[in-house]
C-alpha positions in Angstrom: 0.0 0.0 0.0 1.5 3.3 -0.9 1.8 6.1 1.7 -0.9 8.3 0.1 -3.4 5.5 0.4 -2.5 4.9 4.1 -3.0 8.6 4.9 -6.4 8.5 3.0 -7.5 5.4 4.9 -6.3 6.9 8.2 -8.3 10.1 7.4 -11.4 8.1 6.7 -11.0 6.2 9.9 -10.5 9.4 11.9 -13.6 11.0 10.3 -15.6 8.0 11.3 -14.2 8.0 14.8 -14.9 11.7 15.2 -18.5 11.4 13.9 -19.2 8.4 16.1 -17.5 9.5 19.4 -16.7 13.2 19.6 -20.0 14.1 21.4 -19.6 11.2 23.8 -16.0 12.3 24.7 -17.2 15.9 25.1 -20.1 14.8 27.4 -17.7 12.6 29.4 -15.5 15.6 30.1 -18.4 18.0 30.8 -19.7 15.6 33.5 -16.3 15.6 35.2 -15.4 19.3 35.1 -16.7 21.9 37.5 -20.1 23.4 36.5 -19.6 26.1 33.9 -16.2 25.0 32.9 -15.5 26.1 29.4 -12.6 23.7 29.0 -14.5 20.6 27.8 -14.3 21.5 24.1 -10.6 22.1 24.2 -10.0 19.0 26.2 -12.1 16.9 23.8 -10.1 18.3 21.0 -6.9 17.2 22.8 -8.3 13.7 23.2 -9.2 13.5 19.5 -5.8 14.9 18.5 -4.1 12.3 20.6 -6.2 9.6 18.9 -5.0 11.0 15.5 -1.4 11.0 16.6 -1.6 7.6 18.1 -4.0 6.1 15.6 -1.9 2.9 15.3 -2.4 2.3 19.0 -6.2 2.8 19.1 -7.8 -0.7 19.2 -10.2 -1.2 16.4 -13.6 -2.1 17.7 -12.8 -0.6 21.2 -12.3 3.0 20.2 -14.6 4.6 22.7 -13.1 2.9 25.8 -9.7 4.0 24.5 -11.0 7.5 24.1 -12.5 7.5 27.6 -9.2 6.3 29.1 -7.3 9.0 27.2 -9.8 11.6 28.3 -9.2 10.6 31.9 -5.4 11.2 31.4 -6.1 14.5 29.6 -8.4 15.6 32.4 -5.9 14.6 35.1 -3.2 16.6 33.4 -5.6 19.6 33.0 -6.4 19.4 36.7 -2.8 19.3 37.7 -2.0 22.4 35.6 -5.0 24.3 36.7 -4.0 24.6 40.3 -0.8 24.9 42.2 -0.7 22.8 45.4 1.3 24.4 48.1 3.7 22.0 49.7 2.0 22.6 53.1 -1.2 21.1 51.7 0.3 17.9 50.3 -0.7 15.2 52.7 2.0 13.3 54.7 0.2 10.0 54.2 -0.9 8.9 50.7 -4.6 8.5 50.0 -5.6 5.0 51.1 -8.2 4.5 48.4 -7.1 1.5 46.4 -7.7 1.8 42.6 -8.6 -1.9 42.5 -11.5 -1.2 45.0 -12.7 1.7 42.8 -12.6 -0.6 39.7 -14.6 -3.3 41.6 -17.1 -0.7 42.7 -17.4 0.6 39.1 -17.9 -3.0 37.9 -20.6 -3.5 40.5 -22.4 -0.3 39.4 -22.3 -1.5 35.8 -23.6 -4.9 36.7 -26.5 -3.5 38.7 -27.4 -1.1 36.0 -27.2 -3.9 33.4 -29.7 -5.8 35.4 -32.3 -3.1 35.2 -34.8 -2.7 32.3 -33.6 -0.6 29.4 -36.2 2.1 30.3 -35.1 2.3 34.0 -31.4 2.4 32.9 -32.1 5.1 30.4 -34.1 7.2 32.9 -31.4 6.9 35.6 -28.6 7.8 33.2 -30.4 10.7 31.7 -30.7 12.2 35.1 -27.4 11.2 36.7 -25.1 11.4 33.7 -26.7 13.8 31.3 -28.0 16.1 34.1 -31.6 16.3 32.9 -34.1 17.8 35.4 -37.7 16.7 35.7 -38.9 18.9 32.8 -36.1 17.7 30.5 -36.7 14.1 31.4 -40.5 14.5 30.8 -39.7 15.9 27.3 -37.3 13.1 26.4 -39.8 10.5 27.6 -42.8 12.2 26.0 -44.7 12.2 29.3 -45.9 14.8 31.7 -43.7 16.2 34.5 -45.6 14.1 37.0 -45.2 11.0 34.8 -41.4 11.6 34.6 -41.1 12.1 38.3 -43.0 8.9 38.9 -40.9 7.0 36.4 -37.7 8.3 38.0 -39.0 7.3 41.5 -39.8 3.8 40.3 -36.4 3.5 38.5 -34.6 4.6 41.7 -36.6 2.2 43.8 -35.7 -0.7 41.4 -32.0 0.4 41.4 -32.0 0.4 45.2 -33.6 -3.1 45.3 -31.1 -4.4 42.8 -28.2 -2.9 44.8 -29.6 -4.4 48.1 -30.0 -7.8 46.4 -26.4 -7.6 45.3 -25.4 -6.8 49.0 -27.4 -9.8 50.2 -25.9 -12.1 47.6 -22.4 -10.9 48.5 -23.1 -11.5 52.2 -24.4 -15.0 51.5 -21.5 -15.9 49.1 
């Protein structure tokens, strides 16, 4: 394959990647930045620029997880640059939160969410991840505000029950 063809194929791949995942990367960053932070667009552009530079390293078929991981690194770098930490504020003892425990908790949240109905999962994620309020949720669901509130209440109740069932199962096992 000649170099011009490779560049053309890479450009097509990147165009497809951008079209499929740019909004998701942007939303990921928006959810993790302080309210009103205007940096999400610039950080998303950094993530996508990294994907272009490292296109040979991006696993085909698992682009979005790779982009999310890269976004996490870009966000961490951004946070470190954004604020100076006086030496007096640096703790003497390192944080005792084990990343493995956080990963297990994340897996558990995913498992519990996966056990819910698609409608309940959608409702919970629209509120928790996308930040919709009652009116916005009602509009997306095509129901009244009262109907949206009731649907959210039921979804939260089923989430709580699924979480508690997981606790009971863990205690029994």
